[in-house]
Backbone as JSON, one array per atom type, in Angstrom:
{
  "sequence": "MINPARLHSDLSRLGRETDMLMATVESLSADEMTVPSLCEGWTRAHVIAHLASNGRALVNLISWALTGEEQQLYASKEARAQDISDLANLPREELLGRLRESAQYFAEQAQQLGGELAVEEVHLHGKQIPATSIVALRIAEVVVHHHDLDTAWTIEEADPDSVLNAIEAAVRTMRAKGAPGMTLVTEERDEWVIGDGALRVSSDREGLLEWLARGAAENVEADGPLPNLPSW",
  "N": [[22.47, 1.91, 2.73], [19.68, 4.08, 3.41], [19.51, 7.35, 2.2], [19.78, 9.73, 4.74], [18.19, 12.08, 4.75], [16.2, 11.44, 2.9], [15.03, 9.22, 4.15], [14.03, 10.4, 6.48], [12.17, 12.14, 5.3], [10.44, 10.29, 4.04], [9.47, 8.85, 6.28], [8.24, 10.93, 7.64], [6.18, 11.58, 5.88], [4.82, 9.13, 5.94], [3.99, 9.19, 8.6], [2.18, 11.32, 8.48], [0.22, 10.34, 6.68], [-0.63, 8.14, 8.15], [-1.66, 9.36, 10.44], [-3.89, 10.66, 9.35], [-5.32, 8.41, 8.51], [-5.83, 7.19, 11.01], [-7.47, 9.14, 12.14], [-9.7, 8.85, 10.53], [-10.52, 6.13, 11.0], [-11.02, 6.21, 13.72], [-13.25, 7.73, 13.76], [-15.26, 6.06, 13.03], [-18.07, 4.18, 13.99], [-18.77, 1.14, 15.87], [-20.73, -0.25, 14.45], [-20.48, 0.95, 11.93], [-18.09, -0.09, 11.13], [-18.69, -2.57, 10.2], [-19.64, -2.28, 7.69], [-19.5, -2.96, 4.15], [-16.35, -2.72, 2.44], [-14.3, -1.22, -0.18], [-12.76, -3.31, -0.94], [-13.25, -6.38, -2.26], [-15.37, -8.61, -0.6], [-14.49, -7.92, 1.9], [-15.11, -6.26, 4.97], [-15.07, -2.93, 6.41], [-13.76, -3.32, 8.83], [-12.15, -5.51, 8.23], [-10.33, -4.37, 6.44], [-9.05, -2.52, 8.09], [-7.97, -4.34, 9.88], [-6.22, -5.69, 8.15], [-4.35, -3.65, 7.63], [-3.29, -3.34, 10.17], [-2.12, -5.85, 10.56], [-0.36, -5.9, 8.39], [1.48, -3.86, 8.94], [3.13, -4.91, 10.94], [4.02, -7.21, 9.65], [5.52, -6.23, 7.47], [7.82, -5.46, 8.7], [9.4, -7.66, 8.6], [10.54, -7.5, 6.08], [12.24, -5.35, 6.48], [14.01, -6.5, 8.29], [15.12, -8.46, 6.63], [16.44, -6.85, 4.75], [18.36, -5.72, 6.39], [19.83, -7.88, 7.46], [20.27, -9.7, 5.44], [19.19, -12.17, 5.43], [16.67, -14.13, 4.14], [13.27, -13.32, 4.55], [9.85, -14.04, 5.04], [6.64, -12.46, 4.7], [4.42, -13.68, 5.85], [3.7, -16.92, 7.22], [2.17, -18.44, 5.52], [-0.4, -18.19, 2.95], [-2.76, -18.9, 4.13], [-2.23, -18.46, 6.82], [-1.97, -15.69, 6.82], [-4.58, -14.9, 6.07], [-6.0, -15.89, 8.26], [-4.95, -14.39, 10.36], [-5.81, -11.8, 9.68], [-8.59, -12.2, 9.79], [-8.94, -12.88, 12.51], [-8.14, -10.48, 13.77], [-10.02, -8.69, 12.69], [-12.32, -9.48, 13.96], [-12.06, -8.58, 16.51], [-13.06, -6.54, 19.36], [-14.03, -3.1, 18.77], [-12.36, -1.04, 20.0], [-10.1, -2.51, 20.71], [-9.18, -3.42, 18.24], [-8.51, -0.96, 17.01], [-6.48, -0.21, 18.73], [-4.57, -2.16, 18.13], [-3.96, -1.41, 15.53], [-2.78, 1.12, 15.91], [-0.52, 0.37, 17.46], [0.83, -1.3, 15.67], [1.46, 0.48, 13.57], [3.18, 2.23, 14.9], [5.23, 0.47, 15.62], [6.25, -0.37, 13.12], [7.23, 2.13, 12.16], [9.2, 2.69, 14.07], [11.01, 0.53, 13.71], [11.74, 0.95, 11.09], [13.52, 3.02, 11.21], [16.0, 1.88, 11.35], [16.78, 1.46, 8.77], [18.35, 3.5, 8.02], [20.9, 2.76, 8.51], [23.65, 0.5, 7.69], [22.93, -1.63, 4.94], [22.35, -5.04, 4.23], [21.48, -6.2, 1.87], [20.41, -5.06, -1.37], [17.94, -5.42, -2.46], [14.7, -6.79, -1.74], [12.21, -9.38, -1.81], [8.76, -9.67, -2.68], [5.9, -11.4, -2.99], [6.69, -12.22, -5.57], [7.59, -9.85, -6.56], [10.24, -7.54, -7.03], [11.6, -5.55, -4.6], [13.17, -2.57, -3.98], [15.35, -2.15, -1.25], [15.45, 0.38, -0.25], [12.93, 1.29, -0.67], [11.08, 0.32, 1.09], [9.74, 1.73, 3.12], [8.22, 3.44, 1.51], [6.58, 1.54, 0.38], [4.95, 0.8, 2.54], [3.68, 3.26, 2.89], [2.19, 3.3, 0.52], [0.42, 1.16, 1.02], [-1.05, 2.24, 3.18], [-2.27, 4.52, 2.01], [-3.81, 3.47, -0.18], [-5.5, 1.61, 1.12], [-6.75, 3.26, 2.96], [-8.34, 4.69, 1.23], [-9.92, 2.51, 0.45], [-11.64, 2.21, 2.59], [-13.82, 3.71, 2.04], [-14.96, 6.23, 2.83], [-15.55, 9.7, 3.76], [-13.04, 10.66, 3.24], [-10.65, 11.26, 0.66], [-8.44, 10.24, -2.03], [-7.25, 12.5, -3.03], [-6.55, 13.96, -0.82], [-4.25, 12.89, 0.15], [-0.65, 13.16, 0.39], [1.04, 14.37, -2.51], [3.43, 12.98, -3.22], [3.02, 10.65, -1.83], [0.87, 9.53, -3.17], [2.19, 9.03, -5.54], [4.04, 7.08, -4.64], [2.2, 5.03, -4.18], [1.18, 4.52, -6.76], [3.51, 3.57, -8.0], [3.92, 1.24, -6.55], [1.66, -0.17, -7.34], [2.15, -0.41, -10.1], [4.41, -2.02, -10.04], [3.23, -4.36, -9.15], [1.54, -4.9, -11.33], [3.42, -5.45, -13.33], [4.68, -7.72, -12.26], [2.61, -9.54, -12.25], [2.04, -9.91, -14.88], [0.42, -8.11, -16.41], [-1.53, -6.73, -19.16], [0.17, -5.14, -21.97], [1.01, -1.78, -21.48], [1.29, 1.79, -21.6], [1.55, 4.06, -19.18], [0.55, 7.27, -18.43], [0.64, 10.44, -16.79], [-1.05, 13.54, -15.97], [0.73, 14.98, -14.6], [3.07, 14.43, -15.84], [4.36, 12.01, -15.42], [5.54, 8.72, -16.33], [5.08, 5.3, -17.03], [6.05, 2.13, -18.24], [4.56, -0.88, -19.05], [5.09, -4.19, -19.86], [4.83, -4.51, -23.37], [3.99, -1.97, -23.71], [1.84, -1.21, -25.32], [-0.85, -0.14, -25.15], [-1.99, 3.08, -24.56], [-2.59, 4.78, -21.63], [-4.09, 7.33, -19.83], [-4.31, 9.82, -17.24], [-4.9, 11.91, -14.31], [-2.72, 11.67, -11.42], [-4.21, 10.71, -9.22], [-6.54, 9.65, -10.4], [-5.41, 7.65, -12.01], [-4.33, 5.97, -10.06], [-6.67, 5.1, -8.73], [-7.79, 3.56, -10.72], [-5.79, 1.58, -11.25], [-5.6, 0.35, -8.74], [-8.24, -0.32, -7.94], [-9.85, -0.56, -10.17], [-11.52, 1.53, -10.96], [-12.61, 3.41, -13.53], [-13.5, 5.89, -14.28], [-12.13, 8.32, -14.52], [-10.15, 7.92, -16.34], [-8.46, 7.83, -19.46], [-8.02, 6.19, -22.62], [-6.37, 4.84, -25.55], [-7.66, 2.7, -26.6], [-9.64, -0.26, -25.79], [-10.0, -0.63, -22.29], [-8.15, -2.92, -20.3], [-8.93, -5.8, -18.2], [-7.56, -5.8, -15.01], [-4.9, -7.36, -13.08], [-5.34, -8.29, -9.62], [-4.51, -5.92, -7.1]],
  "CA": [[21.63, 2.68, 3.63], [18.87, 5.11, 2.79], [19.95, 8.72, 2.5], [19.05, 10.15, 5.94], [17.17, 13.08, 4.43], [15.08, 10.75, 2.27], [14.36, 8.4, 5.16], [13.27, 11.32, 7.32], [11.04, 12.6, 4.51], [9.5, 9.17, 3.87], [8.82, 8.56, 7.56], [7.35, 12.05, 7.95], [4.96, 11.4, 5.08], [4.11, 7.98, 6.48], [3.34, 9.66, 9.8], [1.04, 12.15, 8.1], [-0.83, 9.49, 6.12], [-1.14, 7.31, 9.23], [-2.49, 10.21, 11.29], [-5.18, 10.83, 8.67], [-6.0, 7.12, 8.59], [-6.32, 7.0, 12.38], [-8.61, 10.04, 12.33], [-10.85, 8.24, 9.85], [-11.01, 4.9, 11.66], [-11.54, 6.58, 15.04], [-14.58, 8.35, 13.56], [-16.22, 5.01, 12.69], [-18.67, 3.43, 15.09], [-18.66, -0.31, 15.72], [-21.62, -0.66, 13.36], [-19.94, 1.42, 10.65], [-16.97, -0.95, 10.76], [-19.2, -3.79, 9.57], [-20.06, -1.93, 6.33], [-18.55, -3.44, 3.14], [-15.34, -1.79, 1.93], [-14.07, -1.35, -1.62], [-12.07, -4.59, -1.15], [-14.3, -7.39, -2.4], [-15.46, -9.61, 0.45], [-13.98, -7.39, 3.16], [-15.72, -5.11, 5.62], [-14.08, -1.94, 6.84], [-12.96, -3.91, 9.9], [-11.13, -6.36, 7.61], [-9.3, -3.48, 5.88], [-8.28, -2.02, 9.24], [-7.21, -5.49, 10.38], [-5.12, -5.93, 7.22], [-3.32, -2.63, 7.85], [-2.64, -3.66, 11.44], [-1.29, -7.02, 10.33], [0.67, -5.56, 7.41], [2.52, -3.05, 9.55], [4.08, -5.79, 11.63], [4.6, -8.15, 8.68], [6.53, -5.56, 6.65], [9.07, -5.39, 9.45], [10.21, -8.79, 8.13], [11.34, -7.01, 4.94], [13.31, -4.54, 7.06], [14.98, -7.45, 8.83], [15.79, -9.07, 5.48], [17.36, -5.85, 4.2], [19.46, -5.46, 7.34], [20.62, -9.07, 7.76], [20.51, -10.5, 4.25], [18.51, -13.46, 5.58], [15.34, -14.01, 3.56], [12.12, -13.36, 5.46], [8.54, -13.95, 4.42], [5.72, -11.67, 5.5], [3.58, -14.6, 6.6], [4.08, -18.32, 7.03], [1.4, -18.95, 4.38], [-1.59, -17.4, 2.64], [-3.77, -19.25, 5.12], [-1.87, -17.77, 8.07], [-2.3, -14.28, 6.61], [-6.04, -14.76, 6.11], [-6.46, -16.15, 9.62], [-4.54, -13.25, 11.18], [-6.72, -10.7, 9.37], [-9.91, -12.56, 10.31], [-8.91, -12.78, 13.97], [-8.09, -9.07, 14.13], [-11.28, -8.05, 12.29], [-13.36, -9.88, 14.9], [-11.81, -7.99, 17.82], [-13.86, -5.35, 19.66], [-13.56, -1.91, 18.07], [-11.24, -0.37, 20.66], [-8.92, -3.37, 20.67], [-8.69, -3.39, 16.86], [-7.84, 0.32, 16.78], [-5.23, -0.26, 19.47], [-3.61, -2.98, 17.36], [-3.53, -0.61, 14.37], [-1.83, 2.12, 16.42], [0.72, -0.31, 17.87], [1.49, -1.78, 14.45], [2.01, 1.64, 12.86], [4.32, 2.72, 15.67], [6.28, -0.53, 15.55], [6.89, -0.27, 11.81], [7.99, 3.38, 12.07], [10.4, 2.56, 14.9], [11.94, -0.41, 13.09], [12.22, 1.51, 9.82], [14.66, 3.91, 11.46], [17.23, 1.12, 11.14], [17.15, 1.49, 7.36], [19.35, 4.53, 7.85], [22.22, 2.16, 8.71], [24.14, -0.32, 6.59], [22.01, -2.66, 4.46], [23.04, -6.24, 3.76], [21.05, -6.46, 0.49], [19.8, -3.89, -1.99], [16.58, -5.76, -2.86], [13.98, -7.88, -1.11], [11.17, -9.86, -2.72], [7.43, -9.73, -2.1], [4.92, -11.95, -3.93], [7.25, -12.22, -6.92], [8.02, -8.51, -6.95], [11.5, -7.08, -6.47], [11.4, -4.29, -3.9], [14.41, -1.99, -3.47], [15.31, -2.0, 0.21], [15.24, 1.8, 0.03], [11.52, 1.62, -0.93], [10.2, -0.4, 2.02], [8.85, 2.72, 3.76], [7.28, 3.86, 0.47], [5.61, 0.46, 0.22], [3.98, 0.96, 3.63], [2.87, 4.44, 2.55], [1.23, 2.87, -0.5], [-0.61, 0.36, 1.68], [-1.9, 3.12, 3.98], [-3.06, 5.38, 1.14], [-4.8, 2.7, -0.94], [-6.51, 1.01, 1.99], [-7.56, 4.36, 3.48], [-9.34, 4.87, 0.17], [-10.82, 1.36, 0.45], [-12.64, 2.33, 3.66], [-15.0, 4.31, 1.4], [-15.5, 7.27, 3.71], [-15.46, 11.03, 3.15], [-11.64, 10.91, 2.85], [-10.36, 10.91, -0.73], [-7.03, 10.16, -2.39], [-6.75, 13.86, -3.25], [-6.06, 14.49, 0.45], [-2.92, 12.34, 0.42], [0.49, 13.91, -0.14], [1.3, 13.97, -3.9], [4.48, 11.97, -3.27], [2.45, 9.4, -1.32], [0.12, 8.98, -4.29], [3.21, 8.51, -6.45], [4.48, 5.81, -4.05], [1.16, 4.02, -4.37], [1.16, 4.15, -8.18], [4.7, 2.77, -8.28], [3.67, -0.09, -5.98], [0.67, -0.83, -8.2], [2.83, -0.75, -11.36], [5.26, -3.17, -9.72], [2.35, -5.52, -9.12], [1.09, -5.18, -12.7], [4.52, -6.09, -14.05], [4.92, -9.05, -11.7], [1.48, -10.43, -12.55], [1.86, -10.05, -16.32], [-0.69, -7.31, -16.93], [-1.38, -6.39, -20.59], [1.1, -4.06, -22.26], [0.44, -0.43, -21.35], [2.1, 2.94, -21.23], [0.74, 4.86, -18.27], [1.04, 8.64, -18.35], [-0.2, 11.3, -15.96], [-1.02, 14.97, -16.27], [1.93, 15.49, -13.94], [4.17, 14.04, -16.74], [4.98, 10.73, -15.08], [5.31, 7.68, -17.33], [5.53, 3.94, -16.72], [5.78, 1.18, -19.32], [4.32, -2.25, -18.61], [5.13, -5.07, -21.03], [5.22, -3.87, -24.63], [3.56, -0.58, -23.69], [1.01, -0.97, -26.5], [-2.03, 0.68, -24.88], [-1.68, 4.32, -23.83], [-3.61, 5.1, -20.64], [-3.72, 8.61, -19.22], [-5.17, 10.4, -16.21], [-4.05, 12.5, -13.3], [-2.19, 10.6, -10.57], [-5.26, 10.13, -8.39], [-7.39, 8.83, -11.26], [-4.67, 6.47, -12.42], [-4.23, 5.07, -8.92], [-7.98, 4.49, -8.48], [-7.99, 2.51, -11.72], [-4.84, 0.49, -11.05], [-5.84, -0.34, -7.48], [-9.6, -0.82, -7.75], [-10.58, -0.68, -11.42], [-12.42, 2.66, -11.21], [-12.07, 3.97, -14.77], [-14.23, 7.11, -14.65], [-11.24, 9.45, -14.8], [-9.05, 7.4, -17.14], [-8.65, 7.81, -20.91], [-7.11, 5.24, -23.28], [-6.53, 4.8, -27.01], [-8.24, 1.4, -26.91], [-10.4, -0.79, -24.65], [-9.24, -0.86, -21.06], [-8.11, -4.33, -19.94], [-9.11, -6.2, -16.8], [-6.25, -5.8, -14.38], [-4.69, -8.27, -11.94], [-5.63, -7.66, -8.33], [-3.36, -5.2, -6.53]],
  "C": [[20.79, 3.67, 2.82], [19.45, 6.46, 3.18], [19.13, 9.24, 3.69], [17.95, 11.17, 5.66], [15.95, 12.42, 3.79], [14.31, 9.92, 3.28], [13.5, 9.28, 6.06], [12.02, 11.8, 6.59], [9.99, 11.51, 4.36], [8.75, 8.89, 5.17], [7.89, 9.7, 7.98], [6.05, 11.93, 7.16], [4.14, 10.21, 5.58], [3.36, 8.39, 7.75], [2.09, 10.47, 9.5], [-0.1, 11.29, 7.57], [-1.46, 8.62, 7.22], [-2.03, 8.12, 10.16], [-3.87, 10.43, 10.66], [-5.99, 9.54, 8.71], [-6.61, 6.91, 9.97], [-7.51, 7.91, 12.65], [-9.87, 9.46, 11.69], [-11.39, 7.06, 10.63], [-11.58, 5.22, 13.04], [-12.92, 7.24, 14.94], [-15.66, 7.3, 13.29], [-16.76, 4.35, 13.95], [-18.46, 1.94, 14.86], [-19.54, -0.81, 14.58], [-21.06, -0.25, 12.0], [-18.75, 0.58, 10.2], [-17.43, -2.23, 10.06], [-19.68, -3.54, 8.14], [-19.04, -2.47, 5.32], [-17.59, -2.34, 2.7], [-15.24, -1.93, 0.42], [-13.27, -2.61, -1.96], [-13.12, -5.69, -1.15], [-14.25, -8.43, -1.28], [-15.0, -9.14, 1.82], [-14.86, -6.26, 3.67], [-14.63, -4.08, 5.91], [-13.18, -2.51, 7.94], [-11.86, -4.8, 9.33], [-9.99, -5.51, 7.03], [-8.42, -2.95, 7.0], [-7.4, -3.14, 9.8], [-6.02, -5.79, 9.47], [-3.99, -4.92, 7.44], [-2.58, -2.87, 9.16], [-1.68, -4.83, 11.27], [-0.11, -6.7, 9.43], [1.81, -4.76, 8.02], [3.58, -3.89, 10.25], [4.77, -6.73, 10.64], [5.71, -7.5, 7.85], [7.85, -5.37, 7.38], [9.98, -6.56, 9.07], [11.07, -8.38, 6.93], [12.48, -6.13, 5.43], [14.41, -5.45, 7.59], [15.78, -8.11, 7.71], [16.83, -8.1, 4.91], [18.58, -5.65, 5.09], [20.39, -6.65, 7.52], [21.02, -9.87, 6.53], [19.86, -11.86, 4.32], [17.06, -13.32, 5.12], [14.25, -14.19, 4.6], [10.84, -13.29, 4.64], [7.6, -13.14, 5.31], [4.87, -12.56, 6.4], [4.03, -16.02, 6.32], [3.39, -18.92, 5.82], [0.25, -18.0, 4.11], [-2.68, -17.65, 3.68], [-3.51, -18.53, 6.45], [-2.21, -16.29, 7.98], [-3.8, -14.07, 6.75], [-6.58, -14.94, 7.53], [-6.13, -14.97, 10.53], [-5.49, -12.08, 10.96], [-8.11, -10.97, 9.93], [-9.97, -12.41, 11.82], [-8.93, -11.32, 14.42], [-9.42, -8.38, 13.83], [-12.4, -8.35, 13.27], [-13.15, -9.33, 16.32], [-12.81, -6.86, 18.09], [-13.22, -4.11, 19.07], [-12.32, -1.3, 18.7], [-9.96, -1.2, 20.59], [-8.32, -3.38, 19.26], [-7.95, -2.09, 16.58], [-6.52, 0.38, 17.54], [-4.17, -1.05, 18.74], [-3.09, -2.19, 16.16], [-2.5, 0.44, 14.81], [-0.48, 1.48, 16.75], [1.52, -0.76, 16.65], [2.17, -0.64, 13.71], [3.25, 2.16, 13.58], [5.5, 1.77, 15.58], [7.01, -0.46, 14.22], [7.76, 0.98, 11.72], [9.28, 3.31, 12.88], [11.44, 1.67, 14.24], [12.53, 0.15, 11.8], [13.37, 2.48, 10.01], [15.99, 3.21, 11.19], [17.69, 1.14, 9.68], [18.12, 2.62, 7.05], [20.76, 4.04, 8.1], [22.64, 1.34, 7.51], [23.12, -1.41, 6.24], [22.8, -3.84, 3.92], [22.7, -6.56, 2.31], [20.37, -5.21, -0.06], [18.35, -4.13, -2.38], [16.02, -6.84, -1.95], [12.85, -8.26, -2.05], [9.85, -9.97, -1.98], [6.45, -10.2, -3.16], [5.42, -11.88, -5.38], [7.72, -10.87, -7.4], [9.36, -8.19, -6.28], [11.3, -5.69, -5.88], [12.76, -3.74, -3.49], [14.3, -1.8, -1.96], [15.04, -0.54, 0.59], [13.77, 2.21, -0.15], [10.56, 0.93, 0.03], [9.24, 0.57, 2.72], [7.81, 3.21, 2.75], [6.21, 2.8, 0.24], [4.54, 0.53, 1.31], [3.09, 2.18, 3.38], [1.8, 4.07, 1.54], [0.09, 2.08, 0.11], [-1.59, 1.27, 2.45], [-2.82, 3.95, 3.09], [-4.16, 4.59, 0.43], [-5.89, 2.14, -0.02], [-7.31, 2.06, 2.77], [-8.69, 4.65, 2.49], [-10.37, 3.73, 0.2], [-11.89, 1.42, 1.55], [-13.91, 3.02, 3.18], [-15.72, 5.29, 2.34], [-15.41, 8.62, 3.0], [-14.04, 11.37, 2.7], [-11.44, 10.48, 1.4], [-8.86, 10.91, -0.98], [-6.42, 11.54, -2.59], [-6.18, 14.48, -1.98], [-4.69, 13.95, 0.83], [-1.85, 13.25, -0.16], [0.75, 13.46, -1.58], [2.39, 12.9, -4.02], [3.98, 10.63, -2.74], [1.61, 8.72, -2.41], [1.08, 8.36, -5.3], [3.76, 7.18, -5.93], [3.48, 4.71, -4.33], [1.06, 3.58, -5.82], [2.34, 3.23, -8.5], [4.55, 1.36, -7.72], [2.68, -0.86, -6.85], [1.31, -1.26, -9.53], [3.73, -1.97, -11.16], [4.44, -4.45, -9.71], [1.9, -5.9, -10.53], [2.19, -5.9, -13.49], [4.74, -7.52, -13.56], [3.84, -10.03, -12.09], [1.16, -10.5, -14.04], [0.66, -9.31, -16.88], [-0.46, -7.01, -18.41], [-0.44, -5.2, -20.79], [0.43, -2.69, -22.24], [1.55, 0.59, -21.14], [1.2, 3.86, -20.42], [1.35, 6.25, -18.17], [0.09, 9.46, -17.5], [-0.09, 12.75, -16.41], [0.19, 15.63, -15.64], [3.21, 15.09, -14.67], [4.99, 12.85, -16.22], [4.71, 9.75, -16.21], [5.88, 6.36, -16.85], [5.15, 3.04, -17.89], [5.65, -0.21, -18.72], [4.28, -3.13, -19.85], [5.57, -4.32, -22.27], [4.72, -2.43, -24.73], [2.54, -0.21, -24.75], [-0.16, -0.01, -26.26], [-1.62, 1.92, -24.08], [-2.86, 4.66, -22.92], [-3.19, 6.37, -19.92], [-4.78, 9.07, -18.22], [-4.31, 11.3, -15.34], [-3.62, 11.38, -12.36], [-3.3, 9.91, -9.77], [-6.16, 9.21, -9.21], [-6.7, 7.55, -11.69], [-4.57, 5.47, -11.27], [-5.57, 4.37, -8.65], [-8.26, 3.38, -9.49], [-7.07, 1.32, -11.47], [-5.18, -0.34, -9.8], [-7.21, -0.99, -7.42], [-10.46, -0.82, -9.01], [-11.56, 0.43, -11.73], [-11.88, 3.46, -12.39], [-12.71, 5.29, -15.17], [-13.32, 8.24, -15.09], [-10.03, 9.06, -15.65], [-9.41, 7.44, -18.62], [-7.62, 6.87, -21.53], [-7.37, 5.26, -24.77], [-7.01, 3.44, -27.48], [-9.03, 0.92, -25.71], [-9.51, -1.02, -23.44], [-9.28, -2.34, -20.69], [-8.58, -4.56, -18.51], [-7.75, -6.36, -16.17], [-6.13, -6.87, -13.32], [-5.0, -7.55, -10.64], [-4.36, -7.05, -7.77], [-3.01, -5.76, -5.18]]
}
C-alpha cells in the first residue's frame, strides 16, 4: 500500500495541477483548440483528448496493482490513436466534459492504492513503474501536456514536486528507450544517471524537463553536444 500521507499529498497535488489545467482549457475558444500544440501533429484539442483518454486508461494500472492481473492501457496503438482522434473531434463542451469526468474517475480509483497491493510494479511501454508511483505518473502527464498546450501557463507554475515527478517519468522513458549515456543534474541538486552517464547535462528542473520532454535546449548546459532524444 502507499503510505496514506503520501497518497493524500500526491492526490492533493494532482488536484491542484488538474484545476490549473481545467482553467487553461476552459479559457480556450473552439477556434483556439484547433491551433497546433507542442506535440508534433497534434492540435490543442488532440492534447486535451489524450489527457481525457489517459486518465481512464491509467486506471488499468491501478487495477493491475490491486489484483496482480496484467492490464494494458489500450488494446493496441491503433485503438489508442482512434480514441484520441474521436475525442478530439467532439464539440468543445463535450470534450471538456470528458476531461473533467476522466480526471475525477482517476482520482476516485486512485484512493484504492491506500489498501493492500498485489504487486509492487506494473509495466508501461517497456518501463517498470512502481505501483506507488501511478499517481505521480498521472501528475507528470498533466504537467507536461499542460505545457504542450502552448498557452500563457508555464511549467514554473507547477508545484516543484510535480515537476520532479515529470522529470522522473521522462528519465524512465529515456532509460527504457536506450537514450545516450547522460548524467542529468539540476540546480536543486537532483541527479539521474542514464546508461554510462558519459555526458553531463545541467539546468534547473523546469529547463531540464522542457528539454527531456520536448527538446527545448535553451536553458540546458552540457559538456558536449546534446543528443537527439527518444520521444517522451
